[in-house]
C-alpha positions as CSV (number, residue, x, y, z in Angstrom):
1,M,-48.1,82.4,-60.4
2,G,-45.2,80.6,-58.7
3,K,-44.6,76.9,-58.8
4,R,-46.6,75.0,-56.2
5,L,-44.4,73.6,-53.4
6,V,-44.6,70.0,-52.2
7,N,-45.0,69.6,-48.5
8,M,-42.5,67.6,-46.5
9,A,-42.2,67.2,-42.7
10,I,-39.3,66.4,-40.4
11,A,-40.4,65.3,-36.9
12,Y,-37.8,65.2,-34.1
13,D,-37.7,63.8,-30.7
14,F,-35.8,66.2,-28.5
15,D,-33.8,64.7,-25.6
16,G,-30.9,62.7,-27.1
17,T,-31.9,63.8,-30.6
18,L,-31.3,67.5,-30.8
19,A,-29.7,67.9,-27.3
20,P,-27.6,65.5,-25.2
21,G,-29.3,64.1,-22.1
22,N,-32.7,65.0,-20.6
23,M,-33.8,68.6,-20.6
24,Q,-34.6,68.6,-16.9
25,E,-31.0,67.8,-16.1
26,Y,-29.5,71.1,-17.3
27,D,-31.0,73.5,-14.7
28,F,-34.2,72.2,-13.2
29,I,-33.0,69.1,-11.3
30,P,-29.9,70.9,-9.9
31,K,-32.2,73.6,-8.5
32,L,-34.0,70.8,-6.5
33,R,-30.6,70.1,-4.9
34,M,-30.7,66.6,-6.3
35,K,-28.6,64.4,-8.6
36,S,-30.2,63.5,-11.9
37,Q,-30.0,59.8,-11.1
38,G,-31.7,60.3,-7.8
39,F,-34.6,62.1,-9.4
40,W,-35.2,59.5,-12.1
41,D,-34.9,56.7,-9.5
42,D,-37.6,58.4,-7.5
43,V,-39.8,58.7,-10.6
44,A,-39.4,55.0,-11.5
45,R,-40.2,54.0,-7.9
46,Y,-43.2,56.2,-7.8
47,A,-44.5,55.0,-11.1
48,Q,-44.2,51.4,-9.9
49,E,-45.9,52.1,-6.6
50,Q,-48.8,53.9,-8.3
51,N,-48.9,51.6,-11.4
52,A,-48.6,54.9,-13.3
53,D,-47.5,56.0,-16.7
54,Q,-43.8,57.0,-16.5
55,I,-44.4,60.4,-18.1
56,L,-47.2,61.4,-15.7
57,A,-45.1,60.1,-12.8
58,Y,-42.1,62.4,-13.8
59,M,-44.4,65.4,-14.3
60,Y,-46.0,64.8,-10.9
61,Q,-42.5,64.5,-9.3
62,M,-41.3,67.7,-10.9
63,L,-44.2,69.6,-9.3
64,K,-43.9,67.8,-5.9
65,K,-40.2,68.2,-5.6
66,A,-40.3,71.8,-6.8
67,E,-42.8,72.6,-4.0
68,S,-40.6,70.9,-1.4
69,A,-37.5,72.7,-2.6
70,E,-39.3,76.1,-3.0
71,V,-38.4,76.2,-6.7
72,R,-40.7,78.3,-8.9
73,V,-42.6,76.5,-11.7
74,T,-44.3,79.1,-13.8
75,K,-44.4,78.9,-17.6
76,N,-41.7,81.6,-17.8
77,D,-39.5,79.7,-15.3
78,F,-39.7,76.6,-17.4
79,R,-38.8,78.6,-20.5
80,K,-35.8,80.0,-18.6
81,Y,-34.7,76.4,-17.8
82,G,-35.0,75.7,-21.5
83,E,-32.5,78.5,-22.3
84,Q,-29.8,76.5,-20.5
85,I,-30.2,73.4,-22.8
86,K,-27.1,72.7,-24.9
87,L,-27.7,71.4,-28.4
88,F,-25.7,69.0,-30.5
89,P,-23.2,70.4,-33.1
90,G,-24.8,72.1,-36.0
91,V,-28.4,72.1,-34.7
92,V,-28.8,75.9,-34.7
93,E,-27.8,76.3,-38.3
94,W,-29.5,73.1,-39.5
95,F,-33.0,74.4,-40.2
96,E,-32.2,77.3,-42.5
97,R,-29.8,75.1,-44.5
98,I,-32.3,72.3,-44.9
99,N,-35.2,74.7,-45.7
100,D,-33.1,76.4,-48.4
101,Y,-32.1,73.0,-49.9
102,G,-35.8,72.0,-50.0
103,R,-37.0,75.3,-51.5
104,E,-34.5,75.0,-54.3
105,R,-36.2,71.7,-55.2
106,S,-39.7,73.1,-54.8
107,I,-40.1,71.3,-51.5
108,R,-41.5,73.1,-48.4
109,V,-39.8,71.5,-45.4
110,E,-41.7,71.9,-42.1
111,H,-40.2,70.9,-38.8
112,Y,-42.1,69.5,-35.8
113,I,-41.1,68.3,-32.3
114,V,-42.7,65.1,-31.0
115,S,-41.2,64.6,-27.5
116,S,-42.0,63.3,-24.0
117,G,-40.0,66.2,-22.6
118,I,-41.5,69.5,-21.4
119,R,-43.1,71.7,-24.0
120,E,-42.4,74.9,-22.2
121,M,-38.7,74.1,-21.9
122,V,-38.5,73.4,-25.6
123,E,-40.2,76.8,-26.1
124,G,-37.3,78.4,-24.2
125,T,-34.6,77.1,-26.5
126,S,-33.0,79.2,-29.3
127,I,-34.5,76.9,-32.0
128,A,-38.2,77.0,-30.8
129,K,-39.1,79.4,-33.6
130,E,-38.0,76.8,-36.2
131,F,-40.9,74.4,-35.5
132,K,-44.4,74.7,-37.0
133,A,-45.7,72.8,-33.9
134,I,-44.1,71.6,-30.7
135,Y,-45.8,68.5,-29.4
136,A,-44.4,67.7,-26.0
137,S,-45.7,67.1,-22.4
138,G,-46.9,70.3,-20.9
139,F,-48.7,71.7,-17.8
140,M,-51.8,73.6,-17.0
141,Y,-51.4,76.8,-14.9
142,D,-53.5,78.2,-12.0
143,H,-54.6,81.8,-11.6
144,H,-51.1,82.6,-10.2
145,G,-49.5,81.3,-13.3
146,V,-48.0,78.3,-11.4
147,A,-48.0,74.8,-13.0
148,C,-50.6,72.7,-11.3
149,W,-51.6,69.8,-13.5
150,P,-50.5,68.0,-16.7
151,A,-52.1,69.5,-19.8
152,L,-50.5,66.9,-22.1
153,A,-48.5,63.8,-21.4
154,I,-46.8,62.2,-24.4
155,N,-45.4,58.7,-24.1
156,Y,-43.9,56.4,-26.6
157,T,-47.2,55.1,-28.0
158,T,-49.2,58.4,-28.0
159,K,-46.4,60.0,-30.0
160,T,-47.8,58.4,-33.1
161,Q,-51.0,60.5,-32.8
162,Y,-49.0,63.6,-33.5
163,L,-47.6,62.2,-36.7
164,F,-51.1,61.7,-37.9
165,R,-51.9,65.3,-36.9
166,V,-49.1,66.4,-39.2
167,N,-50.2,64.0,-41.9
168,K,-53.8,65.3,-41.8
169,G,-53.1,68.9,-41.1
170,S,-54.9,68.7,-37.7
171,L,-52.3,70.6,-35.7
172,E,-54.3,71.9,-32.6
173,V,-54.1,69.4,-29.7
174,Y,-57.5,70.4,-28.4
175,D,-59.3,69.8,-31.8
176,N,-60.2,66.2,-32.6
177,S,-62.6,66.9,-35.4
178,V,-60.1,66.3,-38.2
179,I,-57.8,63.8,-36.6
180,N,-60.8,61.4,-36.2
181,A,-62.2,62.0,-39.6
182,Y,-61.5,59.9,-42.7
183,I,-59.4,61.8,-45.2
184,P,-58.3,60.1,-48.4
185,P,-54.5,59.7,-48.4
186,E,-54.1,61.8,-51.6
187,E,-55.8,64.7,-49.9
188,R,-53.7,64.8,-46.8
189,P,-51.3,67.8,-46.5
190,V,-48.2,65.8,-45.7
191,P,-48.1,62.2,-47.0
192,F,-46.2,59.8,-44.8
193,E,-43.8,59.1,-47.7
194,N,-42.9,62.8,-47.5
195,M,-42.0,62.5,-43.8
196,I,-38.8,61.9,-41.9
197,L,-38.7,60.9,-38.2
198,I,-35.5,61.6,-36.3
199,G,-35.2,60.0,-32.9
200,D,-32.6,58.4,-30.6
201,G,-34.0,55.4,-28.8
202,E,-36.7,52.9,-27.7
203,T,-39.3,55.5,-26.9
204,D,-39.3,56.5,-30.6
205,I,-39.8,53.0,-31.9
206,P,-43.6,53.2,-32.6
207,C,-43.0,56.5,-34.5
208,M,-40.0,55.1,-36.4
209,R,-42.0,52.0,-37.5
210,L,-45.0,54.0,-38.5
211,V,-43.1,56.4,-40.7
212,K,-40.9,53.7,-42.2
213,D,-43.8,51.3,-42.9
214,Q,-45.8,54.0,-44.5
215,G,-43.0,54.8,-47.0
216,G,-41.2,57.6,-45.2
217,Y,-37.8,57.6,-43.6
218,S,-36.7,57.0,-40.0
219,I,-33.3,58.0,-38.7
220,S,-31.8,57.0,-35.3
221,V,-29.1,59.4,-34.2
222,Y,-26.6,58.6,-31.4
223,N,-24.2,60.5,-29.2
224,S,-20.8,59.5,-30.5
225,R,-19.4,60.1,-27.0
226,K,-21.5,57.3,-25.5
227,N,-21.1,53.7,-26.6
228,K,-24.5,52.7,-25.3
229,S,-26.2,55.3,-27.4
230,K,-24.6,53.9,-30.6
231,Q,-25.4,50.3,-29.5
232,V,-29.1,51.2,-29.2
233,A,-29.0,52.8,-32.7
234,E,-27.3,49.8,-34.2
235,Q,-29.8,47.4,-32.7
236,L,-32.7,49.5,-34.2
237,L,-31.1,49.2,-37.6
238,K,-30.5,45.5,-37.1
239,D,-34.2,45.1,-36.2
240,K,-35.2,47.1,-39.3
241,R,-36.9,49.7,-37.2
242,V,-35.1,52.6,-38.9
243,S,-33.9,53.5,-42.4
244,L,-30.4,54.4,-41.2
245,I,-28.4,55.6,-38.2
246,A,-26.0,58.6,-37.9
247,P,-24.1,60.5,-35.2
248,A,-26.1,63.4,-33.7
249,D,-23.9,65.9,-35.6
250,Y,-26.1,68.3,-37.8
251,R,-23.2,70.2,-39.4
252,E,-23.0,70.6,-43.2
253,D,-21.8,67.5,-45.1
254,K,-22.0,65.3,-42.0
255,S,-23.9,62.0,-42.3
256,I,-27.3,63.2,-41.3
257,D,-27.0,66.3,-43.4
258,L,-26.2,64.3,-46.5
259,A,-28.9,61.7,-45.7
260,V,-31.7,64.2,-45.2
261,K,-30.7,66.0,-48.4
262,A,-30.8,62.7,-50.3
263,M,-34.3,62.0,-48.9
264,I,-35.4,65.5,-50.0
265,D,-34.1,64.6,-53.5
266,K,-36.2,61.4,-53.5
267,V,-39.3,63.4,-52.6
268,E,-38.6,65.8,-55.4
269,A,-38.2,62.9,-57.9
270,R,-41.4,61.2,-56.8
271,S,-43.3,64.5,-57.1
272,K,-42.1,64.9,-60.6
273,I,-43.2,61.4,-61.5
274,L,-46.6,62.0,-60.0
275,A,-47.0,65.3,-61.9
276,L,-46.6,63.3,-65.2
277,R,-49.5,61.0,-64.5
């Protein structure tokens, strides 16, 4: 019988974390014949007028503007938009390398997306297969296969629910039987101290604080080409919201690669100590 592996989870935001910018800006918004800033300005204005959640407002505007511009919005269309998303350096190779590093230390590393972006677009990226679950805002589809209504809208506070789903092993969004049940911490599949949250900004703060306060690790990444992105990360570190900050460069031996490997080493060491008790 092989040695039992210890579970560890890395949860990622998507926009600004694994890919520069917002995923809608690569292909979808240009097809609307709009500038990105104009689209987001309309979203902000509509949210204010309707006293609406920003995520629901942008999802509504996506459908409304797509209809006006005669842009198709089927699930397959969204996935094709996702194929155009460009990733930060090293992201494609990252998962296999980190999985192998963990396996060598008897750690099973699982990867999750927890994002306010569009689930179907993430599913269209080349890295979709790397995630055990993709928690992101998504649509319902009518009998023609056309997006017609939000199925899931994930904002900065509801993101924390999905970390608890990982923690408790309740991965199906529609099933609340386990997520609402009491499970002793020692019986949960992925303890928070075995969890890493990687995000890039203010919308990730509740998740960052949750993971960090529960003994896990929070990392704020930044786009080294944008001063404002680094300033946001530095402020999060100053405010003690995160464990550390790093450029969004996932290549081997870069800061985030070394940091995550060190965190895996800590999980290994803690598991060995627990095994001796």
